[in-house]
C-alpha positions in Angstrom: -2.1 -3.9 -13.8 -2.1 -7.4 -12.2 -5.4 -8.5 -10.8 -6.3 -11.3 -8.5 -9.3 -13.4 -9.7 -8.6 -16.7 -8.1 -11.4 -18.5 -6.1 -10.6 -19.5 -2.5 -10.6 -23.2 -3.4 -8.2 -22.5 -6.3 -6.2 -20.3 -4.0 -5.5 -23.2 -1.6 -4.6 -25.4 -4.5 -2.2 -22.9 -6.0 -0.7 -21.8 -2.7 0.2 -25.4 -2.1 2.0 -25.9 -5.4 3.3 -22.4 -6.1 1.9 -22.8 -9.7 0.4 -19.4 -9.8 3.7 -17.5 -9.6 4.5 -17.8 -13.3 1.2 -16.3 -14.2 1.7 -13.0 -12.5 4.2 -10.7 -14.3 3.4 -8.0 -11.7 6.0 -9.6 -9.4 8.7 -7.7 -11.3 8.8 -4.2 -10.0 10.0 -1.3 -12.2 13.1 0.9 -11.5 12.9 4.0 -9.3 10.2 6.4 -10.5 7.9 9.0 -9.1 4.3 9.9 -10.1 1.6 12.2 -9.0 0.8 12.6 -5.3 -2.2 11.2 -3.6 -3.8 13.2 -0.8 -2.8 12.2 2.7 -6.5 12.3 3.7 -7.4 9.7 1.1 -4.5 7.5 2.0 -5.3 7.6 5.7 -8.9 6.7 5.5 -9.8 3.5 7.2 -9.5 0.4 5.1 -10.6 -3.2 5.3 -7.8 -4.1 7.7 -6.3 -1.9 10.5 -2.9 -0.3 9.8 0.0 -1.4 12.0 2.4 1.5 12.5 6.1 1.8 13.3 7.4 5.0 14.8 5.8 8.1 16.4 2.2 8.9 15.7 2.9 12.6 15.4 6.0 12.2 13.1 6.3 14.9 10.4 6.7 12.2 7.7 4.3 9.3 7.0 5.5 6.6 4.7 3.1 3.9 3.5 4.5 1.0 1.6 2.5 -1.4 -0.5 4.5 -4.6 -0.7 4.3 -8.2 -1.9 6.0 -11.0 0.2 6.9 -12.8 -3.1 8.5 -9.7 -4.6 12.3 -9.8 -4.7 12.5 -6.0 -4.9 10.5 -5.8 -1.7 12.7 -8.3 0.0 15.8 -6.3 -1.1 14.3 -3.1 0.2 13.6 -4.6 3.6 17.0 -6.2 3.8 18.8 -2.9 3.0 17.2 0.5 2.8 14.5 -0.2 5.4 17.1 -1.0 8.1 18.8 2.3 7.4 15.4 4.1 7.4 14.4 2.5 10.6 17.6 3.4 12.5 17.8 7.0 11.2 14.2 8.1 11.0 11.6 5.7 12.3 13.2 4.9 15.7 14.1 8.6 16.2 10.4 9.7 15.8 10.9 11.5 12.5 9.0 9.0 10.3 5.9 7.0 10.9 5.9 3.9 8.7 3.3 1.3 7.7 3.4 -1.7 5.4 0.2 -2.5 3.7 -0.4 -5.9 2.1 -0.6 -6.0 -1.7 -1.1 -9.7 -2.6 -0.1 -10.3 -6.2 -0.8 -14.1 -6.3 -2.1 -17.0 -4.2 1.2 -17.7 -2.5 1.4 -14.0 -1.5 -2.1 -14.2 -0.1 -1.3 -17.2 2.0 1.8 -15.6 3.4 0.0 -12.4 4.3 -2.9 -14.3 5.9 -0.4 -16.2 8.1 1.3 -12.9 9.0 -2.1 -11.3 10.0 -2.9 -14.4 12.0 0.2 -13.6 14.1 -1.7 -10.5 15.4 0.7 -7.8 16.8 3.7 -9.8 15.5 2.6 -9.2 11.8 5.5 -6.9 11.0 8.1 -9.3 12.6 6.6 -12.2 10.6 6.7 -10.2 7.4 10.3 -9.3 8.0 11.1 -12.9 8.7 9.4 -13.9 5.4 11.4 -11.3 3.5 14.7 -12.5 5.0 13.9 -16.1 4.3 12.2 -15.6 0.9 14.6 -17.9 -1.0 13.8 -20.7 1.5 10.0 -20.7 1.3 9.4 -19.4 -2.2 9.5 -22.8 -3.9 7.2 -24.9 -6.1 5.6 -26.2 -2.8 5.7 -23.2 -0.4 3.3 -24.4 2.3 5.7 -26.8 4.0 8.6 -24.3 4.4 6.0 -21.6 5.4 4.7 -24.0 8.1 8.2 -24.5 9.4 9.0 -20.7 9.5 5.7 -19.9 11.2 6.4 -22.7 13.7 9.5 -20.7 14.7 7.2 -17.8 15.8 5.1 -20.1 17.9 2.2 -20.8 15.5 0.9 -24.3 15.8 0.1 -26.5 12.8 -3.6 -26.3 13.7 -3.5 -22.5 13.8 -1.6 -22.5 10.5 -4.2 -24.6 8.7 -7.2 -22.7 10.2 -5.7 -19.4 9.2 -5.5 -20.4 5.6 -9.2 -21.3 5.7 -10.2 -17.9 7.1 -12.6 -16.6 4.4 -13.1 -13.2 6.2 -9.4 -12.5 6.3 -9.0 -13.6 2.7 -11.7 -11.3 1.6 -10.3 -8.3 3.5 -6.9 -8.8 2.1 -8.3 -9.0 -1.4 -10.5 -5.9 -0.8 -7.5 -4.0 0.5 -5.4 -4.8 -2.6 -8.3 -3.9 -4.9 -8.8 -0.6 -3.0 -5.1 0.3 -3.4 -5.2 -0.4 -7.1 -8.5 1.5 -7.7 -8.1 4.5 -5.4 -4.3 5.0 -5.3 -3.2 3.6 -8.6 -0.9 0.9 -7.1 0.0 -1.6 -9.8 3.4 -2.9 -8.8 5.5 -3.5 -5.7 7.1 -2.0 -3.8 5.1 1.3 -4.1 5.6 3.9 -1.4 3.7 7.1 -0.5 5.9 9.6 1.3 3.5 12.2 2.8 1.3 11.4 -0.2 4.0 11.5 -3.0 4.2 8.2 -4.8 7.6 6.5 -5.2 8.0 3.2 -7.0 10.7 0.6 -6.8 13.5 -0.5 -4.5 14.7 2.9 -3.7 17.9 3.9 -1.8 17.8 5.9 1.4 19.3 8.9 -0.4 16.4 8.8 -2.9 13.9 8.6 0.0 15.6 11.4 1.8 14.8 13.8 -1.1 11.2 13.7 0.2 11.9 13.1 3.9 14.3 15.9 4.7 12.3 18.9 3.4 9.3 17.8 5.5 11.5 17.4 8.6 13.1 20.9 8.1 9.8 22.8 7.7 
């Protein structure tokens, strides 16, 4: 399991150069697999950061995704399967979906901090980061990240202040460590569909094997 033991000072240095990426093999997600379920009660307990939901609160299916902004498999999921899932199940009230941050490296942490600093636009910013991952995921990611966040209305002053927010940094680290310890998350993307763990960039058909029985009951 990949762990994150970088100090905040070292975090800012590495985020600025992208040097930490080569040290985190956990960026490579495994192929589709399923493992033992985790209770919905455990998954739904309040964490260090508030969940931001898409879909109906009373939907029969709840999907929780643990994702990394620097993970190519996560970007592929959000550029493909997620769009189908949203159109067919989330927007129709059948699935409630939440993305939870699982920062694998300092660049990931910086990206998620900036997304959280966008308040209720976090999901839109994360989606933008996934869609433009090849643009900002470079040896020096802060400059392209600044340009992308400027598109969302974030000033340079806000950008720099966000990356120095110790409380936010600590909460994101705590959320990641909680997911690893309590729910066994060790790679991205990892999903929990009504508590059943699914790992990897899955297709909609694979996801529907868990969604459809819950909808029909």
